[in-house]
DRENDO-1510 file (C-alpha; in Angstrom, 1 decimal, always signed):
<recs>
REC; n; res; u; v; w
REC; 1; UNK; +30.9; +112.4; -10.6 .
REC; 2; UNK; +31.4; +115.0; -13.3 .
REC; 3; UNK; +35.2; +114.7; -13.1 .
REC; 4; UNK; +35.0; +111.0; -13.9 .
REC; 5; UNK; +32.7; +111.8; -16.9 .
REC; 6; UNK; +35.0; +114.5; -18.2 .
REC; 7; UNK; +38.1; +112.2; -17.9 .
REC; 8; UNK; +36.4; +109.4; -19.8 .
REC; 9; UNK; +35.5; +111.8; -22.6 .
REC; 10; UNK; +39.1; +113.0; -22.9 .
REC; 11; UNK; +40.3; +109.4; -23.1 .
REC; 12; UNK; +37.7; +108.6; -25.9 .
REC; 13; UNK; +39.0; +111.6; -27.9 .
REC; 14; UNK; +42.6; +110.4; -27.5 .
REC; 15; UNK; +41.6; +106.9; -28.8 .
REC; 16; UNK; +40.1; +108.4; -32.0 .
REC; 17; UNK; +43.2; +110.5; -32.5 .
REC; 18; UNK; +45.5; +107.6; -32.0 .
REC; 19; UNK; +43.4; +105.4; -34.4 .
REC; 20; UNK; +43.6; +108.1; -37.1 .
REC; 21; UNK; +47.3; +108.5; -36.6 .
REC; 22; UNK; +47.8; +104.7; -36.9 .
REC; 23; UNK; +45.6; +104.6; -40.0 .
REC; 24; UNK; +47.5; +107.5; -41.7 .
REC; 25; UNK; +50.9; +105.9; -40.7 .
REC; 26; UNK; +49.8; +102.6; -42.3 .
REC; 27; UNK; +48.6; +104.3; -45.4 .
REC; 28; UNK; +51.8; +106.2; -45.9 .
REC; 29; UNK; +53.9; +103.1; -45.4 .
REC; 30; UNK; +51.8; +101.3; -48.1 .
REC; 31; UNK; +52.3; +104.2; -50.5 .
REC; 32; UNK; +56.0; +104.2; -49.9 .
REC; 33; UNK; +56.2; +100.5; -50.6 .
REC; 34; UNK; +54.3; +101.0; -53.9 .
REC; 35; UNK; +56.7; +103.8; -54.9 .
REC; 36; UNK; +59.8; +101.7; -54.1 .
REC; 37; UNK; +58.3; +98.8; -56.2 .
REC; 38; UNK; +57.8; +101.2; -59.1 .
REC; 39; UNK; +61.4; +102.5; -58.9 .
REC; 40; UNK; +62.7; +98.9; -58.8 .
REC; 41; UNK; +60.7; +98.0; -62.0 .
REC; 42; UNK; +62.1; +101.1; -63.6 .
REC; 43; UNK; +65.7; +100.0; -62.9 .
REC; 44; UNK; +64.9; +96.6; -64.5 .
REC; 45; UNK; +64.0; +98.2; -67.8 .
REC; 46; UNK; +67.1; +100.4; -67.7 .
REC; 47; UNK; +69.2; +97.4; -67.2 .
REC; 48; UNK; +67.6; +95.7; -70.1 .
REC; 49; UNK; +68.1; +98.7; -72.3 .
REC; 50; UNK; +71.7; +98.9; -71.3 .
REC; 51; UNK; +72.4; +95.3; -72.3 .
REC; 52; UNK; +70.8; +96.0; -75.7 .
REC; 53; UNK; +73.0; +99.1; -76.2 .
REC; 54; UNK; +76.2; +97.3; -75.3 .
REC; 55; UNK; +75.3; +94.5; -77.7 .
REC; 56; UNK; +74.7; +97.0; -80.4 .
REC; 57; UNK; +78.1; +98.7; -79.8 .
REC; 58; UNK; +80.0; +95.4; -79.8 .
REC; 59; UNK; +78.3; +94.4; -83.1 .
REC; 60; UNK; +79.2; +97.7; -84.8 .
REC; 61; UNK; +82.8; +97.5; -83.5 .
REC; 62; UNK; +83.1; +93.9; -84.9 .
REC; 63; UNK; +82.1; +95.4; -88.3 .
REC; 64; UNK; +85.3; +97.5; -88.3 .
REC; 65; UNK; +84.1; +100.9; -86.8 .
REC; 66; UNK; +85.8; +102.7; -84.0 .
REC; 67; UNK; +84.3; +102.8; -80.5 .
REC; 68; UNK; +83.1; +106.4; -80.8 .
REC; 69; UNK; +81.5; +105.7; -84.2 .
REC; 70; UNK; +79.8; +102.7; -82.7 .
REC; 71; UNK; +78.4; +104.6; -79.8 .
REC; 72; UNK; +77.2; +107.4; -82.1 .
REC; 73; UNK; +75.5; +104.9; -84.4 .
REC; 74; UNK; +73.8; +103.1; -81.5 .
REC; 75; UNK; +72.5; +106.4; -80.1 .
REC; 76; UNK; +70.7; +107.0; -83.3 .
REC; 77; UNK; +73.4; +109.0; -85.2 .
REC; 78; UNK; +74.3; +108.3; -88.8 .
</recs>
């Protein structure tokens, strides 16, 4: 009788541990998904900034400057 009681208590403890493990696993997956979304939005802004920089360089080159002068100008140089 006592063996059956002890075995049921061990099983109950394992259920709690497995539930906690599953909850932690789910939480870490959610945090990873949020981090990946933040990285993706960061790449979108970099792409937009790159397009603006290329447009600036092409406009300065059309005015008669060399490529290196155009890059320096668009980077904030004089």
